[in-house]
N, C-alpha and C positions, 0 to 999 in steps of 0.2 A: 504494500500500500504506500503510495507516495502522497505527499502533502505539498500544498502551495502556500507560501507565506509572502505577503506583501510587506516590505520593509520601507518605511519612509524616514529619511534622516533630515532633520532641520538643525542648523547651527544658528542660533538667534543671539547675536552679540549685543545685548543691551540690558542694563539693570532693570529697566521698566518692563521689558519682555520677560526677563528671568522671574521677576516677582509674580506677574499676572499669569504666565504660563504655568508656573508651579502651583498656583491656586487652582487653575483649571485641571491640572493633572491630579492633584490630591495627595494626601499623605501616603508614604510608602506602604504602611499597613492598611489594607482596604477596609478593615473594621474601624479604623480611625479616620478614614477619608470622608470628606463632606459628601452628602448624598448626590449632589449635582456634578461632582467631579468625575473624571474618566475612571479613576481607580475605584471610587465609591460606587459607580454604576456597573462596571464591567469586570473587576478583578475579584478573585476569590481567595487568594493567598499571597504572601510576600514572595515566595519562591516562583510562582507562576504569574509573572507580571506581564502586562501587555504594553506598557509604556515606560519610558525612562526619561527623567529630567534631572539635570545636575542641580545641586542645591547652592552652588556658589560659582563664581568665575574661576576660582582656583581648581575646583574639582572638574569643571567643564574643560579647562585647558588640558588637564591630565587625561580625561576620558576621550577627548578629541584625538589626542596623540596615540591612544590605544587602538582606535578604530579607523582613523583616516590618515592617508598619506597627505602631506602638505599640498601636493599637486591636485588632490581631489577636492580641496576646499576652494570654493569660488566666492570672491568678494563681490557680490552683485547688489546694486541698489536700484530700487524702483524709482521712477520719476516722482512718485509720491512720498519718498522717504522723508524729506524734510517736513512734510505735512504731518506724518504720523509720529515722528520721533523728536519733534522740537520740545516736547515736555520732559524729556529724559533728565535734564538738569534739575528739575524740580524734585525728583525722587531720590537723588543721590544723598541728600542730607536728612531724609525722613526715616525714622525707625518704624518698621512694620511689625514688630513683636515676634520675629523669628528667634 
């Protein structure tokens, strides 16, 4: 029996995105994840996880190095980049209670 798995990789380099994406993903333990989060809705155990998100820039840099060759990482910006990310500077000094 063979299985097909679709793997989508996103490298999202922003504090703003890191915070909100991790909220959308939910806590590592599905039993502690918010009901509307991906892990809260679709995961059943810590070991059988369907999504991964780094908890900090430092761990993201380490994990990116484990899975990606530098030539595989593309630095692409949409023409709407400045519209979406001009609020980044506001969040750098705010404590979110993590």
